[in-house]
C-alpha positions as CSV (number, residue, x, y, z in Angstrom):
1,M,-9.2,-18.5,9.2
2,F,-8.7,-14.7,10.2
3,S,-11.5,-12.8,8.1
4,N,-10.4,-9.6,6.3
5,R,-11.4,-7.3,8.7
6,L,-10.3,-9.3,11.6
7,K,-6.7,-9.0,9.5
8,T,-7.1,-5.2,9.6
9,I,-7.9,-5.1,13.4
10,I,-4.8,-7.2,13.8
11,L,-2.6,-5.1,12.0
12,M,-4.1,-1.8,13.7
13,G,-3.7,-3.0,16.9
14,G,-0.7,-3.8,16.5
15,D,0.8,-0.7,14.7
16,L,-0.6,0.9,17.9
17,L,1.1,-1.6,20.3
18,M,4.5,-0.6,18.6
19,L,3.8,2.9,18.5
20,Y,3.4,3.3,22.0
21,F,6.4,1.2,22.4
22,S,8.5,2.8,20.7
23,L,7.5,6.0,22.2
24,S,8.6,4.1,25.6
25,L,11.9,3.1,24.6
26,T,12.5,6.6,23.1
27,L,12.1,8.3,26.6
28,I,14.0,5.4,28.5
29,I,17.1,5.8,25.7
30,R,16.7,10.0,26.1
31,Y,16.3,10.3,29.6
32,G,17.2,7.0,31.5
33,I,14.4,4.8,33.2
34,S,14.0,6.8,36.1
35,E,12.5,9.9,34.5
36,A,10.4,8.0,31.6
37,D,7.7,7.4,33.9
38,E,7.2,10.9,34.6
39,L,7.7,11.8,31.1
40,W,5.7,9.4,29.7
41,N,2.6,11.1,31.2
42,R,3.4,14.4,29.6
43,H,3.9,13.0,26.1
44,F,1.3,10.1,26.3
45,A,-1.8,12.7,25.1
46,P,0.0,14.9,22.3
47,F,1.8,11.3,20.9
48,T,-2.1,9.7,21.1
49,I,-3.3,12.6,18.7
50,V,0.1,12.3,16.2
51,Y,0.0,8.3,16.3
52,L,-4.0,8.4,15.2
53,V,-3.1,10.5,12.6
54,W,-0.4,8.1,11.6
55,I,-2.8,5.3,11.4
56,I,-5.1,7.4,9.4
57,V,-2.6,8.1,6.7
58,F,-1.5,4.0,6.8
59,Y,-5.2,3.1,5.8
60,I,-5.3,5.7,3.3
61,I,-1.8,5.0,1.6
62,G,-3.0,1.3,1.7
63,L,-0.9,-0.4,4.7
64,Y,-3.7,-2.0,5.7
65,E,-5.0,-4.2,2.5
66,N,-4.1,-7.5,3.0
67,S,-3.1,-8.0,-1.0
68,R,0.2,-5.4,0.1
69,Q,1.7,-7.8,3.0
70,K,3.0,-10.1,0.1
71,N,4.4,-7.6,-2.1
72,L,7.6,-6.8,-0.7
73,L,8.6,-3.6,-3.1
74,S,5.0,-2.2,-3.1
75,F,5.6,-2.9,1.0
76,Y,8.7,-1.1,1.5
77,S,7.5,1.9,-0.8
78,L,4.3,2.4,0.5
79,T,5.8,2.6,4.1
80,A,8.4,5.2,3.4
81,K,5.7,7.2,1.8
82,A,3.4,6.7,5.0
83,M,6.3,7.8,7.2
84,I,7.8,10.6,5.6
85,T,4.1,11.9,5.0
86,N,3.5,11.0,9.3
87,S,6.8,12.8,10.0
88,L,6.1,16.0,8.2
89,I,2.5,16.0,9.9
90,S,4.4,15.4,13.2
91,V,6.6,18.2,12.6
92,L,4.3,20.7,12.1
93,F,2.2,19.8,14.8
94,F,4.8,20.2,17.5
95,Y,5.7,23.2,15.9
96,F,2.3,25.0,15.7
97,I,0.5,23.3,18.5
98,S,2.6,23.5,22.3
99,Y,1.2,21.0,24.0
100,S,2.0,20.7,27.4
101,G,5.2,23.0,27.5
102,I,6.8,20.0,25.4
103,S,8.8,20.3,22.2
104,P,10.1,16.7,21.3
105,K,12.6,17.2,18.5
106,R,15.0,14.8,19.3
107,I,12.3,12.5,20.8
108,L,10.3,12.6,17.9
109,F,13.1,11.7,15.7
110,I,14.6,9.0,17.9
111,N,10.7,7.9,17.5
112,I,10.5,7.6,14.1
113,I,13.9,5.6,13.6
114,I,12.7,2.9,16.3
115,F,9.1,2.9,15.4
116,C,10.4,2.0,11.7
117,L,12.6,-0.6,12.9
118,L,9.9,-2.1,15.2
119,F,7.0,-1.7,12.6
120,F,9.3,-3.7,9.8
121,L,9.9,-6.8,12.3
122,W,6.1,-6.7,13.3
123,R,4.7,-7.0,10.1
124,K,7.6,-9.4,9.1
125,L,6.1,-11.9,12.3
126,Y,2.7,-10.9,11.3
127,S,2.9,-11.8,7.1
128,K,4.7,-15.1,8.5
129,A,2.0,-16.3,11.0
130,I,-0.6,-15.3,8.9
131,Y,0.2,-16.8,5.6
132,S,1.5,-19.8,7.1
133,S,0.0,-23.3,6.0
134,A,-1.2,-23.7,9.7
135,A,-3.1,-20.4,9.4
136,L,-4.8,-21.0,6.3
137,N,-8.5,-21.8,6.4
138,N,-8.9,-25.4,4.6
139,L,-11.3,-25.2,1.9
140,L,-13.4,-27.8,0.0
141,I,-15.3,-26.7,-3.2
142,I,-18.5,-28.6,-4.5
143,G,-19.1,-28.3,-8.3
144,T,-16.9,-28.2,-11.1
145,G,-18.6,-25.5,-13.4
146,S,-16.9,-22.4,-15.4
147,Q,-17.1,-20.0,-12.8
148,S,-15.9,-23.0,-10.0
149,L,-13.2,-23.1,-12.4
150,K,-12.4,-19.3,-12.2
151,T,-12.6,-19.2,-8.6
152,I,-10.5,-22.2,-8.0
153,N,-7.6,-20.3,-10.1
154,Q,-8.1,-17.1,-8.0
155,I,-7.6,-19.1,-4.7
156,A,-4.5,-20.9,-6.2
157,R,-3.1,-17.7,-7.2
158,N,-3.8,-15.5,-4.3
159,P,-2.9,-17.2,-1.1
160,N,-3.7,-13.6,0.6
161,F,-7.4,-14.5,0.4
162,G,-6.2,-17.3,3.4
163,Y,-7.7,-20.0,1.9
164,K,-6.0,-23.5,1.5
165,L,-8.0,-25.4,-1.1
166,I,-7.9,-29.3,0.0
167,G,-10.3,-30.6,-2.8
168,V,-12.8,-30.2,-5.5
169,I,-15.9,-32.7,-5.4
170,G,-17.7,-32.9,-9.1
171,N,-19.1,-35.7,-11.5
172,S,-15.4,-34.7,-13.4
173,G,-12.1,-33.4,-12.5
174,G,-10.9,-33.2,-16.3
175,E,-10.7,-29.6,-16.5
176,L,-9.3,-28.9,-12.9
177,P,-5.6,-27.9,-12.4
178,A,-2.9,-30.6,-12.0
179,E,-2.2,-30.0,-8.4
180,I,-5.9,-29.8,-7.6
181,K,-7.3,-32.8,-5.4
182,F,-10.7,-33.9,-7.1
183,I,-13.1,-36.1,-5.4
184,S,-15.8,-37.9,-7.1
185,S,-19.3,-37.1,-5.9
186,E,-20.0,-40.8,-6.3
187,N,-20.7,-42.8,-3.0
188,L,-19.7,-39.2,-1.3
189,D,-19.8,-39.1,2.4
190,L,-19.0,-35.5,3.2
191,P,-18.6,-35.8,7.0
192,D,-16.4,-38.3,6.5
193,I,-13.9,-36.0,3.8
194,I,-14.4,-33.1,6.6
195,K,-13.1,-35.4,9.5
196,K,-10.2,-36.3,7.6
197,E,-8.8,-33.3,5.9
198,K,-10.1,-31.2,9.1
199,I,-12.2,-28.8,6.5
200,Q,-13.1,-25.6,7.6
201,T,-15.1,-24.0,4.8
202,I,-17.6,-25.4,2.2
203,V,-18.5,-23.8,-1.0
204,N,-21.4,-25.2,-3.0
205,S,-21.5,-24.5,-6.6
206,D,-23.0,-28.2,-7.7
207,N,-26.8,-27.5,-9.5
208,E,-26.9,-30.8,-11.2
209,N,-26.6,-33.4,-8.3
210,Q,-28.5,-30.4,-6.2
211,L,-30.5,-33.0,-3.9
212,K,-27.5,-35.4,-3.1
213,I,-25.2,-32.5,-2.2
214,N,-27.9,-31.0,0.0
215,R,-28.4,-34.4,1.7
216,E,-24.7,-34.6,2.4
217,L,-24.6,-30.9,3.5
218,Y,-27.4,-31.5,5.9
219,K,-25.6,-34.7,7.4
220,S,-22.3,-32.2,7.6
221,L,-24.1,-29.9,10.2
222,S,-22.8,-31.2,13.4
223,C,-19.3,-30.7,11.7
224,K,-19.2,-26.9,12.4
225,V,-18.5,-26.3,9.3
226,R,-18.6,-22.6,7.0
227,I,-21.0,-23.3,4.2
228,L,-21.4,-20.7,1.4
229,G,-22.9,-20.4,-1.9
230,L,-20.7,-19.6,-4.7
231,A,-22.3,-16.3,-5.1
232,N,-21.4,-15.6,-1.6
233,F,-18.0,-16.9,-1.8
234,Y,-17.5,-15.1,-5.1
235,E,-18.5,-11.8,-3.3
236,E,-16.1,-12.1,-0.1
237,L,-13.1,-12.7,-2.4
238,N,-13.8,-10.0,-4.8
239,K,-15.9,-7.4,-2.8
240,K,-18.3,-7.1,-5.7
241,I,-21.5,-9.2,-6.8
242,H,-21.4,-12.0,-9.7
243,I,-24.6,-10.8,-11.9
244,N,-24.6,-14.3,-13.3
245,L,-24.7,-16.4,-9.8
246,I,-27.9,-14.3,-8.6
247,N,-31.3,-13.9,-9.6
248,E,-34.5,-12.0,-8.4
249,I,-34.7,-14.3,-5.3
250,W,-30.9,-12.6,-4.2
251,F,-32.3,-9.1,-4.1
252,L,-35.5,-10.0,-2.1
253,E,-33.2,-11.6,0.7
254,N,-30.3,-9.0,0.8
255,L,-31.8,-5.8,-0.3
256,K,-33.6,-4.5,2.9
257,E,-34.1,-1.1,2.4
258,G,-36.4,-0.6,5.5
259,E,-33.6,-2.0,8.0
260,K,-31.4,1.2,6.6
261,K,-33.6,4.1,8.0
262,I,-31.3,5.1,11.1
263,Y,-28.0,4.6,8.6
264,E,-29.7,6.9,5.8
265,F,-30.6,9.6,8.3
266,G,-27.3,9.8,9.8
267,K,-25.5,9.7,6.1
268,R,-27.8,12.9,5.1
269,I,-26.5,14.8,7.8
270,A,-22.8,13.6,7.1
271,D,-23.2,14.7,3.3
272,I,-24.7,18.1,4.7
273,A,-21.8,18.8,7.0
274,L,-19.0,17.7,4.3
275,A,-20.6,19.4,1.3
276,C,-20.7,22.6,3.3
277,A,-17.5,22.3,4.8
278,G,-16.2,21.2,1.0
279,L,-17.5,24.3,-0.6
280,I,-16.3,26.8,1.8
281,L,-12.8,25.4,1.5
282,S,-12.7,25.1,-2.3
283,F,-14.3,29.1,-2.4
284,P,-10.9,30.9,-2.4
285,F,-9.8,28.6,-5.3
286,L,-12.4,28.9,-7.6
287,P,-11.1,32.1,-9.1
288,F,-7.6,29.8,-9.6
289,L,-9.4,27.3,-11.4
290,A,-11.7,29.5,-13.7
291,L,-8.4,31.4,-14.9
292,A,-7.2,28.1,-15.7
293,I,-9.9,26.9,-17.4
294,K,-10.5,29.8,-19.1
295,I,-7.0,30.1,-20.6
296,D,-6.6,26.5,-21.3
297,S,-10.0,26.3,-23.9
298,K,-12.5,28.6,-24.7
299,G,-15.8,27.8,-23.5
300,P,-18.1,28.1,-20.0
301,L,-16.7,28.0,-16.6
302,F,-19.2,25.4,-15.6
303,F,-20.4,22.0,-17.5
304,T,-24.2,21.0,-16.7
305,Q,-25.7,17.4,-17.6
306,I,-28.6,15.6,-17.1
307,R,-27.9,12.4,-15.0
308,T,-30.4,10.0,-13.3
309,G,-30.8,9.8,-9.8
310,K,-32.8,7.9,-6.9
311,N,-35.2,5.8,-8.3
312,G,-34.8,7.5,-11.9
313,K,-35.3,10.8,-10.9
314,K,-33.8,13.3,-13.4
315,F,-31.4,16.2,-12.2
316,L,-29.0,18.7,-13.2
317,A,-25.3,17.8,-12.8
318,V,-22.9,20.3,-12.6
319,K,-18.7,20.2,-12.9
320,L,-16.0,22.2,-13.6
321,R,-15.4,22.0,-17.8
322,T,-13.0,19.6,-18.2
323,M,-13.7,19.0,-22.2
324,A,-13.2,21.3,-25.0
325,K,-16.5,23.6,-26.2
326,D,-17.9,21.2,-28.9
327,A,-17.0,17.8,-27.5
328,E,-20.3,16.2,-27.8
329,K,-21.7,18.5,-31.0
330,Y,-22.4,15.1,-32.8
331,G,-23.9,13.7,-29.9
332,P,-23.5,11.6,-26.7
333,Q,-20.3,10.3,-26.6
334,L,-18.5,7.6,-23.8
335,A,-15.6,8.4,-22.6
336,K,-12.5,6.7,-22.6
337,I,-8.9,6.7,-21.6
338,N,-6.9,9.3,-22.8
339,D,-10.0,11.1,-24.4
340,P,-8.4,13.6,-26.8
341,R,-11.6,15.5,-25.9
342,V,-10.0,16.7,-22.5
343,T,-8.3,20.0,-22.1
344,R,-4.8,20.1,-20.3
345,A,-6.1,21.7,-17.7
346,G,-9.1,19.3,-17.7
347,K,-6.8,16.3,-17.2
348,F,-5.4,17.8,-14.0
349,L,-8.8,18.5,-12.6
350,R,-10.0,15.1,-13.5
351,Q,-7.2,13.4,-12.2
352,S,-7.6,15.2,-8.9
353,R,-11.3,15.2,-8.9
354,I,-11.2,19.0,-8.6
355,D,-14.0,18.9,-11.0
356,E,-16.5,17.6,-9.2
357,I,-16.5,20.4,-6.5
358,P,-19.9,21.9,-8.1
359,Q,-21.3,18.8,-7.8
360,L,-21.4,19.5,-3.7
361,L,-24.4,21.6,-4.4
362,N,-26.1,18.8,-5.9
363,V,-25.2,16.6,-2.6
364,L,-26.7,19.8,-0.8
365,R,-29.9,19.4,-2.7
366,G,-30.1,15.6,-1.9
367,E,-30.0,15.0,-5.5
368,M,-26.5,12.8,-4.8
369,S,-24.5,11.7,-1.9
370,F,-20.9,11.6,-1.3
371,I,-21.0,7.8,-1.2
372,G,-23.0,5.8,-4.0
373,P,-23.5,4.3,-7.5
374,R,-21.8,7.0,-10.2
375,P,-24.6,8.8,-11.7
376,E,-25.1,7.8,-15.4
377,R,-26.8,9.4,-18.2
378,P,-30.6,8.9,-19.1
379,E,-29.8,8.1,-22.7
380,F,-27.2,5.6,-21.8
381,I,-28.9,3.7,-18.7
382,R,-31.9,3.4,-21.5
383,E,-29.4,1.2,-23.7
384,L,-28.1,-0.4,-20.6
385,E,-31.1,-1.8,-19.1
386,K,-31.8,-3.8,-22.1
387,K,-28.4,-5.5,-22.6
388,I,-27.6,-5.9,-18.6
389,P,-29.7,-7.9,-16.0
390,F,-30.9,-5.9,-13.0
391,Y,-29.4,-2.9,-14.6
392,K,-32.0,-0.7,-12.8
393,Q,-31.7,-1.7,-9.4
394,R,-28.7,-0.1,-9.1
395,L,-30.9,3.2,-8.7
396,I,-32.3,2.4,-5.7
397,I,-30.4,4.6,-3.8
398,K,-28.8,8.0,-4.5
399,P,-25.6,8.1,-6.9
400,G,-22.5,9.4,-5.2
401,L,-19.4,11.6,-5.8
402,T,-17.2,8.1,-5.1
403,G,-18.2,4.9,-4.7
404,C,-16.9,1.2,-4.6
405,D,-16.4,1.2,-8.5
406,Q,-14.1,4.5,-8.2
407,I,-11.8,3.0,-6.0
408,S,-11.3,-0.4,-7.8
409,G,-8.5,0.9,-9.6
410,A,-9.8,-0.2,-13.1
411,Y,-11.0,2.5,-15.4
412,H,-14.6,2.1,-16.0
413,S,-16.5,4.1,-19.3
414,A,-20.1,3.5,-20.0
415,S,-19.5,1.0,-22.4
416,P,-21.7,-2.7,-22.0
417,H,-18.6,-4.5,-20.8
418,D,-17.6,-1.5,-18.3
419,S,-21.0,-0.8,-16.7
420,L,-21.7,-4.7,-16.0
421,E,-18.5,-4.3,-13.8
422,K,-19.6,-1.1,-12.6
423,L,-23.0,-2.6,-11.8
424,Q,-21.2,-5.7,-9.6
425,Y,-19.3,-3.3,-7.4
426,D,-22.5,-0.8,-6.9
427,L,-24.7,-4.0,-6.0
428,Y,-21.9,-5.0,-3.5
429,Y,-22.6,-1.3,-2.0
430,I,-26.0,-1.3,-1.9
431,K,-26.0,-5.0,-0.4
432,N,-23.5,-4.0,2.5
433,R,-23.6,-0.2,2.9
434,S,-22.6,1.3,6.5
435,F,-20.8,3.7,7.9
436,A,-17.8,1.5,8.1
437,L,-18.2,0.5,4.5
438,D,-18.6,4.5,3.8
439,L,-15.3,5.5,5.7
440,D,-13.6,2.9,4.0
441,I,-14.4,4.0,0.9
442,L,-14.0,7.8,1.5
443,L,-10.3,7.2,2.7
444,K,-9.4,5.1,-0.1
445,T,-10.8,7.7,-2.4
446,I,-8.3,10.4,-0.6
447,N,-5.5,8.0,-1.8
448,I,-6.6,7.8,-5.4
449,I,-6.7,11.6,-5.2
450,L,-3.2,11.9,-3.9
451,K,-1.6,9.3,-6.9
452,R,-4.1,10.9,-9.5
453,Q,-5.4,8.6,-10.4
454,G,-9.1,9.9,-11.6
455,R,-10.8,9.7,-14.8
């Protein structure tokens, strides 16, 4: 099976190949084969710059999310938005930057048309190949507990995950969907099943017959099959950690903070650079933002609030005010969808994330990072620690302006249910954080801001 990361690499590589192939065809059509070789050298460098920007736009808009490949309407809509954006960027680039004396007006126009045709053809072939039955990973699940059943149904609804569920091993298959093959755990010969069904991945969630299952799994080592626990498999599918599937040992095995020193140093340098750039670029717009806030409602320009940071340390978070002056005159209240306390100007500021510009000062002071768990209020944290297991573990790193929870596409308040969801995303980030994941979150955040899908 192809992992999601490998699928993304294949898609990017194919897109780049189509881009350069379209440029080659464009030059041949425009000037003929005899002149195409010479012109290729002149056009290669400037179009490489343009094409890299195109790839970034594709990523931001979501054309490298594997779920998009099966939804044709969404795919065509996103592609149209991406190509309109890329066309405008390309025109501006060649208009303002005279690169090697070329001004490719007709070439750019022809190139865009040819690329679009090649792009749709390539993506159709990719989708047909990657989601064909032969390309799917043959999966066997051991255990029929409640969480196993949820995972089984999730795989059945989402073929884009890349798995083909061959069967489920357990004591009873009464609760399984009718189309799922049940294999009794009595007289189990796991190596034989693996060979007959050509199993590639096994997910073990059986807690009742653990000793017996472990012996069968041990006998299957020579079959070179991938074996995962349900917690790790759930994480792979959903990009979050299921709280009910982990314990204290999970934290000891997975949160290896001593190995993150180089990453943390590099991240701090990036935080300082991005915060300085953000403050400098936004400074000229602050007077206009202040005017809009003041005209819309009475009250101060800035809103300050105590938040909890790394290791429980308190700090004063600063934002542009988005709510009415007396929004919390009766004490702390949870934010909610379509909160009536939010002003008209505040709604725009929150959706565009502009209200968080002053928090760049918190980033500079080292109280926050660009990426991390959402900073919560101490009074809410005290209550949530009593209701949600492991909630305090999200405080082992700095809170962030954006993170896995913020790009998940769901609105999460500070209610116990939503906080549990947020924690699962936060633990995934804490475990897997890296420069690659940070870049992924940052680019997807840009997409959310452009769509105005903020709080």
